[in-house]
PDB file of N, H, CA, C and O in Angstrom:
ATOM      1  N   MET A   1     113.372  73.159 117.796  1.00  0.00           N
ATOM      2  CA  MET A   1     112.632  73.707 116.679  1.00  0.00           C
ATOM      3  C   MET A   1     112.249  75.164 116.941  1.00  0.00           C
ATOM      4  O   MET A   1     112.344  76.010 116.052  1.00  0.00           O
ATOM      5  N   LYS A   2     111.814  75.445 118.177  1.00  0.00           N
ATOM      6  H   LYS A   2     111.737  74.758 118.899  1.00  0.00           H
ATOM      7  CA  LYS A   2     111.416  76.809 118.508  1.00  0.00           C
ATOM      8  C   LYS A   2     112.608  77.763 118.438  1.00  0.00           C
ATOM      9  O   LYS A   2     112.465  78.915 118.029  1.00  0.00           O
ATOM     10  N   LYS A   3     113.783  77.277 118.841  1.00  0.00           N
ATOM     11  H   LYS A   3     113.899  76.341 119.174  1.00  0.00           H
ATOM     12  CA  LYS A   3     114.981  78.114 118.790  1.00  0.00           C
ATOM     13  C   LYS A   3     115.350  78.431 117.347  1.00  0.00           C
ATOM     14  O   LYS A   3     115.789  79.540 117.045  1.00  0.00           O
ATOM     15  N   THR A   4     115.176  77.472 116.468  1.00  0.00           N
ATOM     16  H   THR A   4     114.820  76.571 116.713  1.00  0.00           H
ATOM     17  CA  THR A   4     115.485  77.670 115.053  1.00  0.00           C
ATOM     18  C   THR A   4     114.558  78.722 114.453  1.00  0.00           C
ATOM     19  O   THR A   4     115.012  79.621 113.745  1.00  0.00           O
ATOM     20  N   ILE A   5     113.283  78.614 114.728  1.00  0.00           N
ATOM     21  H   ILE A   5     112.915  77.883 115.302  1.00  0.00           H
ATOM     22  CA  ILE A   5     112.309  79.579 114.212  1.00  0.00           C
ATOM     23  C   ILE A   5     112.594  80.963 114.788  1.00  0.00           C
ATOM     24  O   ILE A   5     112.557  81.957 114.063  1.00  0.00           O
ATOM     25  N   ALA A   6     112.874  81.030 116.071  1.00  0.00           N
ATOM     26  H   ALA A   6     112.904  80.222 116.660  1.00  0.00           H
ATOM     27  CA  ALA A   6     113.172  82.315 116.704  1.00  0.00           C
ATOM     28  C   ALA A   6     114.429  82.936 116.105  1.00  0.00           C
ATOM     29  O   ALA A   6     114.483  84.147 115.895  1.00  0.00           O
ATOM     30  N   THR A   7     115.429  82.123 115.831  1.00  0.00           N
ATOM     31  H   THR A   7     115.385  81.139 116.002  1.00  0.00           H
ATOM     32  CA  THR A   7     116.668  82.617 115.231  1.00  0.00           C
ATOM     33  C   THR A   7     116.424  83.142 113.829  1.00  0.00           C
ATOM     34  O   THR A   7     116.941  84.198 113.466  1.00  0.00           O
ATOM     35  N   ILE A   8     115.645  82.423 113.038  1.00  0.00           N
ATOM     36  H   ILE A   8     115.225  81.565 113.333  1.00  0.00           H
ATOM     37  CA  ILE A   8     115.332  82.867 111.684  1.00  0.00           C
ATOM     38  C   ILE A   8     114.554  84.175 111.710  1.00  0.00           C
ATOM     39  O   ILE A   8     114.850  85.085 110.937  1.00  0.00           O
ATOM     40  N   LEU A   9     113.573  84.279 112.582  1.00  0.00           N
ATOM     41  H   LEU A   9     113.332  83.539 113.211  1.00  0.00           H
ATOM     42  CA  LEU A   9     112.803  85.517 112.693  1.00  0.00           C
ATOM     43  C   LEU A   9     113.677  86.683 113.141  1.00  0.00           C
ATOM     44  O   LEU A   9     113.530  87.796 112.637  1.00  0.00           O
ATOM     45  N   ALA A  10     114.567  86.443 114.064  1.00  0.00           N
ATOM     46  H   ALA A  10     114.686  85.539 114.474  1.00  0.00           H
ATOM     47  CA  ALA A  10     115.461  87.501 114.534  1.00  0.00           C
ATOM     48  C   ALA A  10     116.382  87.964 113.411  1.00  0.00           C
ATOM     49  O   ALA A  10     116.607  89.163 113.248  1.00  0.00           O
ATOM     50  N   MET A  11     116.911  87.029 112.642  1.00  0.00           N
ATOM     51  H   MET A  11     116.728  86.055 112.774  1.00  0.00           H
ATOM     52  CA  MET A  11     117.781  87.395 111.520  1.00  0.00           C
ATOM     53  C   MET A  11     117.023  88.184 110.468  1.00  0.00           C
ATOM     54  O   MET A  11     117.549  89.154 109.922  1.00  0.00           O
ATOM     55  N   TRP A  12     115.782  87.777 110.176  1.00  0.00           N
ATOM     56  H   TRP A  12     115.355  86.989 110.620  1.00  0.00           H
ATOM     57  CA  TRP A  12     114.953  88.505 109.211  1.00  0.00           C
ATOM     58  C   TRP A  12     114.691  89.930 109.696  1.00  0.00           C
ATOM     59  O   TRP A  12     114.783  90.883 108.922  1.00  0.00           O
ATOM     60  N   PHE A  13     114.367  90.067 110.971  1.00  0.00           N
ATOM     61  H   PHE A  13     114.292  89.293 111.599  1.00  0.00           H
ATOM     62  CA  PHE A  13     114.084  91.387 111.528  1.00  0.00           C
ATOM     63  C   PHE A  13     115.310  92.287 111.439  1.00  0.00           C
ATOM     64  O   PHE A  13     115.199  93.449 111.046  1.00  0.00           O
ATOM     65  N   ILE A  14     116.464  91.767 111.798  1.00  0.00           N
ATOM     66  H   ILE A  14     116.554  90.824 112.117  1.00  0.00           H
ATOM     67  CA  ILE A  14     117.699  92.561 111.750  1.00  0.00           C
ATOM     68  C   ILE A  14     118.022  92.961 110.320  1.00  0.00           C
ATOM     69  O   ILE A  14     118.387  94.109 110.064  1.00  0.00           O
ATOM     70  N   THR A  15     117.892  92.033 109.394  1.00  0.00           N
ATOM     71  H   THR A  15     117.595  91.101 109.602  1.00  0.00           H
ATOM     72  CA  THR A  15     118.155  92.329 107.986  1.00  0.00           C
ATOM     73  C   THR A  15     117.191  93.377 107.464  1.00  0.00           C
ATOM     74  O   THR A  15     117.593  94.285 106.737  1.00  0.00           O
ATOM     75  N   THR A  16     115.932  93.261 107.826  1.00  0.00           N
ATOM     76  H   THR A  16     115.606  92.523 108.417  1.00  0.00           H
ATOM     77  CA  THR A  16     114.932  94.229 107.394  1.00  0.00           C
ATOM     78  C   THR A  16     115.260  95.615 107.925  1.00  0.00           C
ATOM     79  O   THR A  16     115.148  96.597 107.191  1.00  0.00           O
ATOM     80  N   CYS A  17     115.654  95.711 109.160  1.00  0.00           N
ATOM     81  H   CYS A  17     115.745  94.913 109.756  1.00  0.00           H
ATOM     82  CA  CYS A  17     115.988  97.001 109.759  1.00  0.00           C
ATOM     83  C   CYS A  17     117.207  97.631 109.092  1.00  0.00           C
ATOM     84  O   CYS A  17     117.273  98.851 108.940  1.00  0.00           O
ATOM     85  N   ILE A  18     118.156  96.812 108.701  1.00  0.00           N
ATOM     86  H   ILE A  18     118.102  95.821 108.824  1.00  0.00           H
ATOM     87  CA  ILE A  18     119.372  97.335 108.081  1.00  0.00           C
ATOM     88  C   ILE A  18     119.067  97.931 106.716  1.00  0.00           C
ATOM     89  O   ILE A  18     119.597  98.989 106.376  1.00  0.00           O
ATOM     90  N   PHE A  19     118.228  97.275 105.929  1.00  0.00           N
ATOM     91  H   PHE A  19     117.797  96.415 106.205  1.00  0.00           H
ATOM     92  CA  PHE A  19     117.975  97.708 104.558  1.00  0.00           C
ATOM     93  C   PHE A  19     116.815  98.690 104.422  1.00  0.00           C
ATOM     94  O   PHE A  19     116.639  99.267 103.349  1.00  0.00           O
ATOM     95  N   ALA A  20     116.034  98.897 105.450  1.00  0.00           N
ATOM     96  H   ALA A  20     116.178  98.429 106.322  1.00  0.00           H
ATOM     97  CA  ALA A  20     114.920  99.828 105.385  1.00  0.00           C
ATOM     98  C   ALA A  20     115.421 101.264 105.495  1.00  0.00           C
ATOM     99  O   ALA A  20     116.345 101.553 106.255  1.00  0.00           O
ATOM    100  N   GLN A  21     114.801 102.163 104.727  1.00  0.00           N
ATOM    101  H   GLN A  21     114.051 101.928 104.109  1.00  0.00           H
ATOM    102  CA  GLN A  21     115.168 103.571 104.753  1.00  0.00           C
ATOM    103  C   GLN A  21     113.998 104.361 105.317  1.00  0.00           C
ATOM    104  O   GLN A  21     112.887 104.299 104.790  1.00  0.00           O
ATOM    105  N   LYS A  22     114.244 105.096 106.376  1.00  0.00           N
ATOM    106  H   LYS A  22     115.146 105.147 106.805  1.00  0.00           H
ATOM    107  CA  LYS A  22     113.192 105.909 106.964  1.00  0.00           C
ATOM    108  C   LYS A  22     112.905 107.088 106.048  1.00  0.00           C
ATOM    109  O   LYS A  22     113.823 107.712 105.516  1.00  0.00           O
ATOM    110  N   ILE A  23     111.618 107.388 105.867  1.00  0.00           N
ATOM    111  H   ILE A  23     110.872 106.881 106.298  1.00  0.00           H
ATOM    112  CA  ILE A  23     111.209 108.527 105.047  1.00  0.00           C
ATOM    113  C   ILE A  23     110.150 109.312 105.803  1.00  0.00           C
ATOM    114  O   ILE A  23     109.528 108.800 106.735  1.00  0.00           O
ATOM    115  N   THR A  24     109.952 110.546 105.397  1.00  0.00           N
ATOM    116  H   THR A  24     110.457 110.962 104.641  1.00  0.00           H
ATOM    117  CA  THR A  24     108.936 111.380 106.030  1.00  0.00           C
ATOM    118  C   THR A  24     107.587 111.149 105.363  1.00  0.00           C
ATOM    119  O   THR A  24     107.518 110.694 104.221  1.00  0.00           O
ATOM    120  N   ALA A  25     106.532 111.462 106.075  1.00  0.00           N
ATOM    121  H   ALA A  25     106.588 111.831 107.003  1.00  0.00           H
ATOM    122  CA  ALA A  25     105.176 111.219 105.585  1.00  0.00           C
ATOM    123  C   ALA A  25     104.866 112.002 104.315  1.00  0.00           C
ATOM    124  O   ALA A  25     104.045 111.568 103.508  1.00  0.00           O
ATOM    125  N   ASP A  26     105.507 113.143 104.130  1.00  0.00           N
ATOM    126  H   ASP A  26     106.174 113.496 104.786  1.00  0.00           H
ATOM    127  CA  ASP A  26     105.222 113.933 102.928  1.00  0.00           C
ATOM    128  C   ASP A  26     105.775 113.282 101.650  1.00  0.00           C
ATOM    129  O   ASP A  26     105.395 113.676 100.548  1.00  0.00           O
ATOM    130  N   LYS A  27     106.662 112.296 101.789  1.00  0.00           N
ATOM    131  H   LYS A  27     106.971 111.977 102.684  1.00  0.00           H
ATOM    132  CA  LYS A  27     107.198 111.592 100.620  1.00  0.00           C
ATOM    133  C   LYS A  27     106.404 110.329 100.279  1.00  0.00           C
ATOM    134  O   LYS A  27     106.706 109.653  99.296  1.00  0.00           O
ATOM    135  N   VAL A  28     105.401 110.014 101.080  1.00  0.00           N
ATOM    136  H   VAL A  28     105.156 110.563 101.879  1.00  0.00           H
ATOM    137  CA  VAL A  28     104.558 108.842 100.838  1.00  0.00           C
ATOM    138  C   VAL A  28     103.378 109.282  99.967  1.00  0.00           C
ATOM    139  O   VAL A  28     102.725 110.279 100.273  1.00  0.00           O
ATOM    140  N   PRO A  29     103.098 108.545  98.882  1.00  0.00           N
ATOM    141  CA  PRO A  29     101.967 108.909  98.014  1.00  0.00           C
ATOM    142  C   PRO A  29     100.641 108.932  98.764  1.00  0.00           C
ATOM    143  O   PRO A  29     100.426 108.170  99.706  1.00  0.00           O
ATOM    144  N   ALA A  30      99.764 109.817  98.327  1.00  0.00           N
ATOM    145  H   ALA A  30      99.939 110.437  97.562  1.00  0.00           H
ATOM    146  CA  ALA A  30      98.470 109.991  98.987  1.00  0.00           C
ATOM    147  C   ALA A  30      97.646 108.707  98.971  1.00  0.00           C
ATOM    148  O   ALA A  30      96.954 108.405  99.943  1.00  0.00           O
ATOM    149  N   ASN A  31      97.713 107.950  97.876  1.00  0.00           N
ATOM    150  H   ASN A  31      98.275 108.195  97.087  1.00  0.00           H
ATOM    151  CA  ASN A  31      96.908 106.717  97.818  1.00  0.00           C
ATOM    152  C   ASN A  31      97.395 105.671  98.827  1.00  0.00           C
ATOM    153  O   ASN A  31      96.594 104.881  99.326  1.00  0.00           O
ATOM    154  N   VAL A  32      98.684 105.656  99.130  1.00  0.00           N
ATOM    155  H   VAL A  32      99.335 106.298  98.725  1.00  0.00           H
ATOM    156  CA  VAL A  32      99.223 104.729 100.131  1.00  0.00           C
ATOM    157  C   VAL A  32      98.727 105.129 101.514  1.00  0.00           C
ATOM    158  O   VAL A  32      98.296 104.280 102.295  1.00  0.00           O
ATOM    159  N   LYS A  33      98.787 106.419 101.814  1.00  0.00           N
ATOM    160  H   LYS A  33      99.137 107.109 101.180  1.00  0.00           H
ATOM    161  CA  LYS A  33      98.300 106.897 103.114  1.00  0.00           C
ATOM    162  C   LYS A  33      96.794 106.674 103.252  1.00  0.00           C
ATOM    163  O   LYS A  33      96.312 106.316 104.327  1.00  0.00           O
ATOM    164  N   ALA A  34      96.055 106.886 102.162  1.00  0.00           N
ATOM    165  H   ALA A  34      96.446 107.176 101.289  1.00  0.00           H
ATOM    166  CA  ALA A  34      94.605 106.695 102.194  1.00  0.00           C
ATOM    167  C   ALA A  34      94.247 105.234 102.457  1.00  0.00           C
ATOM    168  O   ALA A  34      93.311 104.947 103.203  1.00  0.00           O
ATOM    169  N   LYS A  35      94.985 104.316 101.847  1.00  0.00           N
ATOM    170  H   LYS A  35      95.745 104.549 101.240  1.00  0.00           H
ATOM    171  CA  LYS A  35      94.724 102.889 102.060  1.00  0.00           C
ATOM    172  C   LYS A  35      95.000 102.494 103.510  1.00  0.00           C
ATOM    173  O   LYS A  35      94.246 101.727 104.109  1.00  0.00           O
ATOM    174  N   LEU A  36      96.087 103.024 104.064  1.00  0.00           N
ATOM    175  H   LEU A  36      96.700 103.647 103.578  1.00  0.00           H
ATOM    176  CA  LEU A  36      96.395 102.738 105.466  1.00  0.00           C
ATOM    177  C   LEU A  36      95.286 103.262 106.379  1.00  0.00           C
ATOM    178  O   LEU A  36      94.870 102.576 107.312  1.00  0.00           O
ATOM    179  N   THR A  37      94.819 104.454 106.112  1.00  0.00           N
ATOM    180  H   THR A  37      95.157 105.011 105.353  1.00  0.00           H
ATOM    181  CA  THR A  37      93.741 105.050 106.918  1.00  0.00           C
ATOM    182  C   THR A  37      92.454 104.243 106.788  1.00  0.00           C
ATOM    183  O   THR A  37      91.717 104.084 107.761  1.00  0.00           O
ATOM    184  N   ALA A  38      92.182 103.730 105.579  1.00  0.00           N
ATOM    185  H   ALA A  38      92.781 103.859 104.789  1.00  0.00           H
ATOM    186  CA  ALA A  38      90.979 102.918 105.381  1.00  0.00           C
ATOM    187  C   ALA A  38      91.072 101.595 106.141  1.00  0.00           C
ATOM    188  O   ALA A  38      90.082 101.132 106.709  1.00  0.00           O
ATOM    189  N   LEU A  39      92.257 100.989 106.152  1.00  0.00           N
ATOM    190  H   LEU A  39      93.061 101.365 105.690  1.00  0.00           H
ATOM    191  CA  LEU A  39      92.426  99.704 106.829  1.00  0.00           C
ATOM    192  C   LEU A  39      92.544  99.839 108.347  1.00  0.00           C
ATOM    193  O   LEU A  39      92.071  98.983 109.094  1.00  0.00           O
ATOM    194  N   TYR A  40      93.181 100.924 108.795  1.00  0.00           N
ATOM    195  H   TYR A  40      93.565 101.620 108.188  1.00  0.00           H
ATOM    196  CA  TYR A  40      93.438 101.140 110.222  1.00  0.00           C
ATOM    197  C   TYR A  40      93.025 102.566 110.608  1.00  0.00           C
ATOM    198  O   TYR A  40      93.889 103.419 110.811  1.00  0.00           O
ATOM    199  N   PRO A  41      91.733 102.832 110.711  1.00  0.00           N
ATOM    200  CA  PRO A  41      91.278 104.205 110.974  1.00  0.00           C
ATOM    201  C   PRO A  41      91.661 104.761 112.343  1.00  0.00           C
ATOM    202  O   PRO A  41      91.681 105.980 112.513  1.00  0.00           O
ATOM    203  N   LYS A  42      91.963 103.918 113.316  1.00  0.00           N
ATOM    204  H   LYS A  42      91.947 102.928 113.178  1.00  0.00           H
ATOM    205  CA  LYS A  42      92.281 104.387 114.665  1.00  0.00           C
ATOM    206  C   LYS A  42      93.737 104.790 114.832  1.00  0.00           C
ATOM    207  O   LYS A  42      94.096 105.375 115.853  1.00  0.00           O
ATOM    208  N   VAL A  43      94.584 104.489 113.851  1.00  0.00           N
ATOM    209  H   VAL A  43      94.291 104.014 113.021  1.00  0.00           H
ATOM    210  CA  VAL A  43      96.014 104.772 113.952  1.00  0.00           C
ATOM    211  C   VAL A  43      96.258 106.252 113.665  1.00  0.00           C
ATOM    212  O   VAL A  43      95.747 106.799 112.688  1.00  0.00           O
ATOM    213  N   SER A  44      97.048 106.894 114.532  1.00  0.00           N
ATOM    214  H   SER A  44      97.463 106.450 115.326  1.00  0.00           H
ATOM    215  CA  SER A  44      97.326 108.317 114.324  1.00  0.00           C
ATOM    216  C   SER A  44      98.812 108.594 114.089  1.00  0.00           C
ATOM    217  O   SER A  44      99.148 109.442 113.262  1.00  0.00           O
ATOM    218  N   THR A  45      99.692 107.909 114.783  1.00  0.00           N
ATOM    219  H   THR A  45      99.419 107.220 115.454  1.00  0.00           H
ATOM    220  CA  THR A  45     101.127 108.137 114.644  1.00  0.00           C
ATOM    221  C   THR A  45     101.744 107.001 113.832  1.00  0.00           C
ATOM    222  O   THR A  45     101.738 105.843 114.252  1.00  0.00           O
ATOM    223  N   VAL A  46     102.278 107.353 112.660  1.00  0.00           N
ATOM    224  H   VAL A  46     102.283 108.293 112.318  1.00  0.00           H
ATOM    225  CA  VAL A  46     102.843 106.349 111.757  1.00  0.00           C
ATOM    226  C   VAL A  46     104.284 106.722 111.434  1.00  0.00           C
ATOM    227  O   VAL A  46     104.578 107.881 111.141  1.00  0.00           O
ATOM    228  N   LYS A  47     105.182 105.743 111.487  1.00  0.00           N
ATOM    229  H   LYS A  47     104.943 104.802 111.725  1.00  0.00           H
ATOM    230  CA  LYS A  47     106.567 105.924 111.058  1.00  0.00           C
ATOM    231  C   LYS A  47     106.713 105.209 109.722  1.00  0.00           C
ATOM    232  O   LYS A  47     106.444 104.013 109.617  1.00  0.00           O
ATOM    233  N   TRP A  48     107.141 105.947 108.705  1.00  0.00           N
ATOM    234  H   TRP A  48     107.360 106.919 108.790  1.00  0.00           H
ATOM    235  CA  TRP A  48     107.231 105.401 107.357  1.00  0.00           C
ATOM    236  C   TRP A  48     108.655 104.999 107.021  1.00  0.00           C
ATOM    237  O   TRP A  48     109.618 105.655 107.419  1.00  0.00           O
ATOM    238  N   GLU A  49     108.769 103.896 106.270  1.00  0.00           N
ATOM    239  H   GLU A  49     107.987 103.363 105.946  1.00  0.00           H
ATOM    240  CA  GLU A  49     110.055 103.434 105.763  1.00  0.00           C
ATOM    241  C   GLU A  49     109.862 102.938 104.335  1.00  0.00           C
ATOM    242  O   GLU A  49     108.766 102.536 103.945  1.00  0.00           O
ATOM    243  N   MET A  50     110.946 102.973 103.561  1.00  0.00           N
ATOM    244  H   MET A  50     111.837 103.300 103.877  1.00  0.00           H
ATOM    245  CA  MET A  50     110.948 102.404 102.226  1.00  0.00           C
ATOM    246  C   MET A  50     111.767 101.124 102.307  1.00  0.00           C
ATOM    247  O   MET A  50     112.925 101.144 102.723  1.00  0.00           O
ATOM    248  N   GLU A  51     111.163 100.019 101.909  1.00  0.00           N
ATOM    249  H   GLU A  51     110.222 100.002 101.571  1.00  0.00           H
ATOM    250  CA  GLU A  51     111.833  98.725 101.999  1.00  0.00           C
ATOM    251  C   GLU A  51     111.667  97.967 100.691  1.00  0.00           C
ATOM    252  O   GLU A  51     110.559  97.577 100.325  1.00  0.00           O
ATOM    253  N   LYS A  52     112.764  97.764  99.999  1.00  0.00           N
ATOM    254  H   LYS A  52     113.664  98.082 100.296  1.00  0.00           H
ATOM    255  CA  LYS A  52     112.765  97.024  98.720  1.00  0.00           C
ATOM    256  C   LYS A  52     111.729  97.583  97.744  1.00  0.00           C
ATOM    257  O   LYS A  52     111.044  96.820  97.064  1.00  0.00           O
ATOM    258  N   GLY A  53     111.615  98.888  97.673  1.00  0.00           N
ATOM    259  H   GLY A  53     112.173  99.508  98.225  1.00  0.00           H
ATOM    260  CA  GLY A  53     110.679  99.523  96.750  1.00  0.00           C
ATOM    261  C   GLY A  53     109.252  99.601  97.247  1.00  0.00           C
ATOM    262  O   GLY A  53     108.380 100.097  96.533  1.00  0.00           O
ATOM    263  N   ASN A  54     108.991  99.124  98.454  1.00  0.00           N
ATOM    264  H   ASN A  54     109.699  98.722  99.034  1.00  0.00           H
ATOM    265  CA  ASN A  54     107.645  99.158  99.029  1.00  0.00           C
ATOM    266  C   ASN A  54     107.622 100.101 100.229  1.00  0.00           C
ATOM    267  O   ASN A  54     108.629 100.284 100.913  1.00  0.00           O
ATOM    268  N   TYR A  55     106.464 100.691 100.466  1.00  0.00           N
ATOM    269  H   TYR A  55     105.646 100.543  99.910  1.00  0.00           H
ATOM    270  CA  TYR A  55     106.295 101.553 101.625  1.00  0.00           C
ATOM    271  C   TYR A  55     105.877 100.695 102.810  1.00  0.00           C
ATOM    272  O   TYR A  55     105.013  99.827 102.687  1.00  0.00           O
ATOM    273  N   GLU A  56     106.501 100.945 103.963  1.00  0.00           N
ATOM    274  H   GLU A  56     107.203 101.650 104.063  1.00  0.00           H
ATOM    275  CA  GLU A  56     106.157 100.225 105.180  1.00  0.00           C
ATOM    276  C   GLU A  56     105.740 101.227 106.240  1.00  0.00           C
ATOM    277  O   GLU A  56     106.456 102.186 106.528  1.00  0.00           O
ATOM    278  N   ALA A  57     104.573 100.991 106.813  1.00  0.00           N
ATOM    279  H   ALA A  57     103.992 100.212 106.579  1.00  0.00           H
ATOM    280  CA  ALA A  57     104.064 101.841 107.880  1.00  0.00           C
ATOM    281  C   ALA A  57     104.221 101.101 109.203  1.00  0.00           C
ATOM    282  O   ALA A  57     103.760  99.969 109.344  1.00  0.00           O
ATOM    283  N   GLY A  58     104.862 101.735 110.158  1.00  0.00           N
ATOM    284  H   GLY A  58     105.236 102.655 110.043  1.00  0.00           H
ATOM    285  CA  GLY A  58     105.005 101.176 111.492  1.00  0.00           C
ATOM    286  C   GLY A  58     104.186 101.998 112.466  1.00  0.00           C
ATOM    287  O   GLY A  58     104.242 103.228 112.458  1.00  0.00           O
ATOM    288  N   PHE A  59     103.423 101.311 113.306  1.00  0.00           N
ATOM    289  H   PHE A  59     103.377 100.312 113.312  1.00  0.00           H
ATOM    290  CA  PHE A  59     102.555 102.020 114.244  1.00  0.00           C
ATOM    291  C   PHE A  59     102.191 101.105 115.396  1.00  0.00           C
ATOM    292  O   PHE A  59     102.445  99.901 115.358  1.00  0.00           O
ATOM    293  N   SER A  60     101.592 101.692 116.422  1.00  0.00           N
ATOM    294  H   SER A  60     101.385 102.670 116.453  1.00  0.00           H
ATOM    295  CA  SER A  60     101.130 100.940 117.579  1.00  0.00           C
ATOM    296  C   SER A  60      99.616 100.779 117.454  1.00  0.00           C
ATOM    297  O   SER A  60      98.886 101.758 117.304  1.00  0.00           O
ATOM    298  N   LEU A  61      99.158  99.528 117.519  1.00  0.00           N
ATOM    299  H   LEU A  61      99.751  98.732 117.641  1.00  0.00           H
ATOM    300  CA  LEU A  61      97.730  99.231 117.411  1.00  0.00           C
ATOM    301  C   LEU A  61      97.325  98.444 118.650  1.00  0.00           C
ATOM    302  O   LEU A  61      97.734  97.296 118.827  1.00  0.00           O
ATOM    303  N   GLU A  62      96.529  99.060 119.494  1.00  0.00           N
ATOM    304  H   GLU A  62      96.197  99.992 119.350  1.00  0.00           H
ATOM    305  CA  GLU A  62      96.093  98.459 120.749  1.00  0.00           C
ATOM    306  C   GLU A  62      97.303  97.986 121.575  1.00  0.00           C
ATOM    307  O   GLU A  62      97.324  96.869 122.093  1.00  0.00           O
ATOM    308  N   LYS A  63      98.295  98.858 121.680  1.00  0.00           N
ATOM    309  H   LYS A  63      98.278  99.765 121.259  1.00  0.00           H
ATOM    310  CA  LYS A  63      99.517  98.644 122.457  1.00  0.00           C
ATOM    311  C   LYS A  63     100.412  97.538 121.908  1.00  0.00           C
ATOM    312  O   LYS A  63     101.256  97.009 122.630  1.00  0.00           O
ATOM    313  N   VAL A  64     100.236  97.188 120.642  1.00  0.00           N
ATOM    314  H   VAL A  64      99.550  97.617 120.055  1.00  0.00           H
ATOM    315  CA  VAL A  64     101.067  96.180 119.981  1.00  0.00           C
ATOM    316  C   VAL A  64     101.745  96.850 118.788  1.00  0.00           C
ATOM    317  O   VAL A  64     101.079  97.418 117.923  1.00  0.00           O
ATOM    318  N   GLU A  65     103.088  96.778 118.751  1.00  0.00           N
ATOM    319  H   GLU A  65     103.630  96.317 119.454  1.00  0.00           H
ATOM    320  CA  GLU A  65     103.814  97.349 117.621  1.00  0.00           C
ATOM    321  C   GLU A  65     103.492  96.544 116.364  1.00  0.00           C
ATOM    322  O   GLU A  65     103.631  95.321 116.339  1.00  0.00           O
ATOM    323  N   THR A  66     103.057  97.257 115.321  1.00  0.00           N
ATOM    324  H   THR A  66     102.944  98.250 115.341  1.00  0.00           H
ATOM    325  CA  THR A  66     102.592  96.622 114.096  1.00  0.00           C
ATOM    326  C   THR A  66     103.223  97.307 112.902  1.00  0.00           C
ATOM    327  O   THR A  66     103.500  98.506 112.944  1.00  0.00           O
ATOM    328  N   SER A  67     103.453  96.557 111.841  1.00  0.00           N
ATOM    329  H   SER A  67     103.228  95.583 111.807  1.00  0.00           H
ATOM    330  CA  SER A  67     103.913  97.171 110.597  1.00  0.00           C
ATOM    331  C   SER A  67     103.179  96.542 109.431  1.00  0.00           C
ATOM    332  O   SER A  67     102.835  95.360 109.444  1.00  0.00           O
ATOM    333  N   VAL A  68     102.951  97.369 108.421  1.00  0.00           N
ATOM    334  H   VAL A  68     103.231  98.329 108.410  1.00  0.00           H
ATOM    335  CA  VAL A  68     102.221  96.931 107.221  1.00  0.00           C
ATOM    336  C   VAL A  68     103.030  97.388 106.018  1.00  0.00           C
ATOM    337  O   VAL A  68     103.468  98.537 105.951  1.00  0.00           O
ATOM    338  N   VAL A  69     103.225  96.483 105.070  1.00  0.00           N
ATOM    339  H   VAL A  69     102.870  95.549 105.124  1.00  0.00           H
ATOM    340  CA  VAL A  69     103.950  96.822 103.835  1.00  0.00           C
ATOM    341  C   VAL A  69     102.944  97.004 102.730  1.00  0.00           C
ATOM    342  O   VAL A  69     103.320  97.294 101.594  1.00  0.00           O
TER     343      VAL A  69
END
């Protein structure tokens, strides 16, 4: 069962990476950046991507790689 779940998660991650488009911070709307700052005030370095019409922020939070859509 654990192998099945791990395989599904790995496939989802690979698919997400393939279809995500990296964008620069200046192309992200101000309200999206403001919401991220409100939710995660300690985050300073953010990598932005566009995924299925949604903005995704990738960052390190307490030494754990995290992403928020």
